[in-house]
N, C-alpha and C positions, 0 to 999 in steps of 0.2 A: 532419187528424190533428197534435193537433204535431209543433211545430218537437224541443224536445225526447223524442218517441212516436218522433220520423221515427229521429233520432243513432240511437232505443240500436238503435235498426232493425239499424243499419247498420253496429252497433256491434259483433251477432248478428252478424250475417251474415260478417264481418269472420275473424269468431274460426274460426264457420263452413270459410270457406274454404281458412286455416291448418292447424286440427289435419284437417284431410283431406287437405290437401301432406303432412303432417309420417306419416298414415298413412299411404298409398300410397307414399313413398320410405321408409317404415322395412324394408320387408326387407332395400335394401341400405347400410343406417345400421349395421344388426347386423353386418349382414358385414365390412364396415370397422372397425366399434366388436370383434369378433372378431380381425382381422388386424391390429390395434392389436396389444388387448389382449396376444398372441403376439408379435408385434418386438420389445411390455415386457415381457413374462415371459424373455425369453431375454439380454434390452440382458446383466438383472437376474443368471440366471445365471450369465454368460459371468464378473458382475463378483462373481456369489456364491466361484466357482473358484477366481480367482485374487487371491483375500484367505481363504480357507478358513484359511487357519489364522494368518489373523488375529481370527477374529471364533469359532474351529466348535464353540469348551466355555462353559458358561456363566458359568464366569474373567471367562477372558475379556472375555468380552458386557462381564461386570458390574466387570471394569475399566475398559473404555474407557465408557462407560455416568460412573462417579465422574468419570474425566478433563472428557469433556463438560459435564454440569453442571459442576465444581471451575473451570472456564475461563467460566464463565457470572456465574461470583461466586455458586453457591449450594451449600449440604452438606450433602455425603452423608459418609453415618454405611451401615452394615453391621449388621447383628445378626441372633443368629435367632427363631424363632415364637414361644421363652418368649424375654426373653430379651428385646425392642426393647421391652414394657410400660411396665416401668419403671424400664431407662434413659433414657429418651420421659420418660417424669412427672419427670420428678428430671430432669433436662434443664431439661425446662420449669416447672422450677422454682428450679432460679440463673439463671435467661432474666427470671424475675422479671414471670412471663407467670402473668396473675392468672384471665383469660376465656376457653374455650376456647369452639368455638364444633364440634361435634363429630358425625357421624352412630349415635347408640344405641343404630340398630337392624341395623349390623351386623356383622358377628361383632368386625371388628379398633376398632373404632368403640366396640364394645362393654372390647372388650376395655384400649379403655388407661380406658374413665372410670373400672374397679377397679382395675386397677397406680394413676389420679391420685386413688382413695380408700384407696393403703392412701400410698402412695410423695412423696403434692405435694398436702394432703388441703383448702390454703386456694388450691388453682383452682379455678373454682368454672366447668363445665360447661354447656353453652347449646345446646339442638336448635334444628334449625328447622322449629320445631310452625307454627308460625304463620304471616296474609303478610305484604308484609316490606314494606306499610301501619302495623300497628301496632304493632314496636319497630323503622323505622327510623335515630334515636334514638339504644337504645340499640343496635344492628350498631355504626353505622357511630366513634361514639360508645363505648364499654364496652368495645368486642370487641377481646381484645388476640390470638390464632390462630384459624386455624380450617385442619382434621384432615380433609382423602382420603386415600382410598384409592381411589389410580391404576390404572385397567385392563390397563393393554399400560405397557413404554417401546420408549426405541426406539437398544439399541447405540451405534450410529453418530453419533449426531447429540447425548446424553443426550439426547432428550424425553420429556416422562412422558401418555403418554395418558388422555387422562380423559372420561368422562361425566359430565356432573349428571345429577342426576333432582329427584323432589321432596319427599327428607330430607336431600342433601345439592346443592342448586343453583349452581349457578360463581359466590353470588356468598359464597360458602363460600371457594372460593378466591380471589379475587376483592378483596371487601370489608379481609379481618384485617393488618392493614402485616404477620404472618407468617405463609406457606403451611406446610403439614407436610403431605407426605405422600410416602404411606406405596403399594412395590407394594414386592410379589411378582417373587424370582429367577426363573422361571421363568416369568415372561411375559413375561418378556423380549427381546423379536427385533432380529432381526443389523440390520435398518432399515426400513424408512416400506413398500418393497415386499412383504415376509417378511409385515407384520401386517398387514399388509391382503385376503394369504390367506390366510396361516394362521389369520384370523378372522373371514375371507366378508366384509369389509364391504359388499360387490356385494350381496348373497342380504339382506343387513339392518344398511343402512347409518346411525348412532344422528342423528335427527333435531339435537344439538346436541354434539356432542363436541368436545372441546379438545386442545390438545397448547401444555405450557408447555417451555421445554427453560429457564430460569433466572425472576430475578423479574426481576418489570419495571423499564423503565427506558426511558429515550428521552436523546433527543442536539441536540435539535430548539433547544432551548439555546443559546446559540453551542461549538453545536456539543463543549459537556463533556457524558459522559453522565451520566444523575443518577439515583440506583436510589430506586421508589417512585411515579414520580407515574400513570400508573397504573394501580394491584395496588400489592404485597404487596416493601416492601419488601424480605424476603430469605425467601427459601426452603432450607429444612431434606427432603432426602428420606428415608428411608429405607428401607433394603436389606433386606427380608427371606431371608434366606437361613442354609443351612449351615453346613458346612464353610469354608468363606471367612469364613463371619462371624468366627471364631473366630479365626482367624490375623489380618485384618485391619481389623475391630474402634478396637478401643486407636490401630492405623498412625493409621482415617481418622478417631473421632471427632474432632469439633476445639468450640473456646471458644465458649456460645450469644452470638450474637450477630444483637441484630434489626438 
């Protein structure tokens, strides 16, 4: 028998022994995990009870979400479901965006594409319909902005929870210099623990879940913060809501900047 074959058999045996030990300890491990989950749940329940007045309402969660994102140099605008497509199309035109990457198969992407035809016809839309190998140069050199829809958000930290898919992979929010993220106000959770529990991540954790709390930045060089080193240098967040948007969209809208 060759040495390579012996090594393979040893590897298989080692794997079998390791898996056997894990299976044998599974009941104990499960009990320990359950007890840990209960301790974590109790901790956050107590914390939320203490801070109930702070983030108890959707309006409060939106305000906190906006404060935290703006502190991280993101730009946040609130708008109604009817108003946001036209408002965003006009703002993109004002910012000088020429080519926008988005998923038109989703309802939000389709609404924005339609608004662009009416309010900013000069902006060309591009979908992620080809393997990156066939249009890598175009993607990196000519796409000005990428539009994504967040699955949910964390008010306490101003964090977007994005689940990339085939039509809107991670590249859409990573490569273009401007990332535009839309989030529906009713998907805002108080904190990460609330999101994990409400969305039941333990029953089906996405294989690629991304959390974004501002534009890309680094302080590796001379401890000076620089934006856009590892991704977009600007982040716009559109919070789609109702009455709240009517009273705050004018106050929170800022000049477009990349």
